[in-house]
C-alpha positions in Angstrom: 116.6 132.2 62.9 113.5 130.1 62.3 111.8 129.1 65.5 110.6 125.5 66.0 107.0 124.8 66.7 106.0 124.0 70.3 106.9 120.4 71.2 110.1 120.3 69.1 113.7 120.8 70.1 116.9 121.2 68.2 120.2 119.8 69.3 123.7 120.0 68.1 124.9 117.6 70.9 126.6 114.9 68.9 125.9 112.4 71.7 122.2 112.9 71.2 122.2 112.2 67.4 120.3 108.9 66.8 122.4 107.1 64.3 119.8 104.3 63.9 117.1 106.8 63.1 119.4 108.6 60.6 120.3 105.3 59.0 116.6 104.2 58.8 115.8 107.3 56.8 119.0 107.6 54.7 119.0 103.9 53.6 115.7 104.6 51.8 116.6 108.1 50.4 117.3 108.7 46.8 120.9 109.9 47.5 122.0 107.1 49.9 119.8 104.2 49.1 121.1 101.0 50.8 123.8 102.9 52.7 125.3 100.6 55.4 124.8 101.5 59.1 128.6 101.6 59.6 129.0 104.2 56.9 126.2 106.4 58.4 127.8 106.0 61.9 131.3 107.0 60.5 129.8 109.9 58.6 127.9 111.3 61.6 130.9 110.8 63.9 133.1 112.8 61.5 130.7 115.7 60.9 128.9 118.5 62.6 125.2 117.5 62.9 122.0 119.1 64.0 118.9 117.2 64.7 115.3 118.0 65.6 113.4 115.9 68.1 109.7 115.6 68.7 109.2 114.3 72.2 112.0 111.7 72.3 112.1 110.8 68.6 114.5 112.2 66.1 112.4 113.5 63.2 115.0 115.4 61.2 118.7 115.9 60.8 121.3 117.7 58.8 125.0 117.0 58.5 127.8 119.5 57.8 131.3 118.6 56.6 133.6 121.5 57.1 137.0 122.8 58.0 135.2 125.6 59.9 137.5 128.1 58.2 136.7 128.2 54.5 134.2 125.7 53.3 131.1 123.8 54.4 129.3 121.0 52.6 125.6 120.6 53.6 124.4 117.0 53.2 121.9 114.4 54.5 119.2 117.0 55.2 116.0 115.2 56.0 112.7 115.5 57.9 110.4 112.5 58.2 107.4 112.7 56.0 104.9 112.9 58.8 106.7 116.0 60.2 107.2 118.0 57.0 105.5 121.3 56.6 106.3 122.6 60.0 109.5 124.5 59.1 111.8 122.0 60.7 114.3 121.9 57.7 114.2 125.7 57.6 114.9 125.9 61.3 117.9 123.5 61.1 119.3 125.4 58.1 118.9 128.8 59.9 120.5 127.4 63.0 123.5 126.2 61.0 123.8 129.4 58.9 123.9 131.5 62.1 126.2 129.2 64.0 129.3 130.9 65.3 131.5 128.0 64.1 130.3 128.5 60.6 130.7 132.2 60.2 133.2 133.7 57.7 133.2 130.7 55.4 134.0 131.5 51.8 131.7 128.8 50.3 128.8 126.5 51.3 127.8 123.7 48.9 125.1 121.1 48.6 123.5 118.7 46.1 119.7 118.5 45.9 117.3 116.9 43.4 114.2 118.7 44.4 114.6 121.1 47.4 116.0 124.2 45.5 113.1 126.4 46.6 113.8 125.6 50.3 117.5 126.6 49.9 116.7 129.6 47.7 114.5 131.0 50.6 117.7 130.8 52.8 119.9 132.7 50.3 121.3 129.8 48.3 121.8 130.1 44.6 122.7 127.9 41.6 126.4 128.1 41.2 127.1 130.7 38.5 130.1 128.9 37.1 129.2 125.2 36.7 132.2 124.8 34.4 134.4 125.2 37.4 132.8 122.3 39.4 133.9 118.7 39.0 132.9 115.6 40.8 133.8 111.9 41.0 130.5 110.2 41.3 129.7 106.6 42.3 125.9 106.8 42.8 125.4 103.0 43.0 128.1 102.3 45.7 125.6 101.0 48.3 123.8 98.6 46.0 
């Protein structure tokens, strides 16, 4: 598992997740631009989240949607710009991939525009059968 640099701490305690901080980032992201705070709060409350803090500030987060038996969907992975390059996303991903609740899953999934190299380092691959994957997409729902 990737270690965090000194001065950082990782939590999976859902009571510690800073929904306002997550919303502040996500509402400006390419994948959730304009997302309402209530939607972020509902998503976090219904998911398994891991966050990284520097001192008392949440600087990164990842959210997993899972049945904890067969499938996990990795989403809303972020690290604030000023804190990138310290292995924080890799540490969150390693923590989740090693987590006892997420072992024995048949499939993990994610969507990413530009972070394929990060996930490839952690053993992720492009799905070999894209013809089997279908989506219902509404990318402008928050505008």
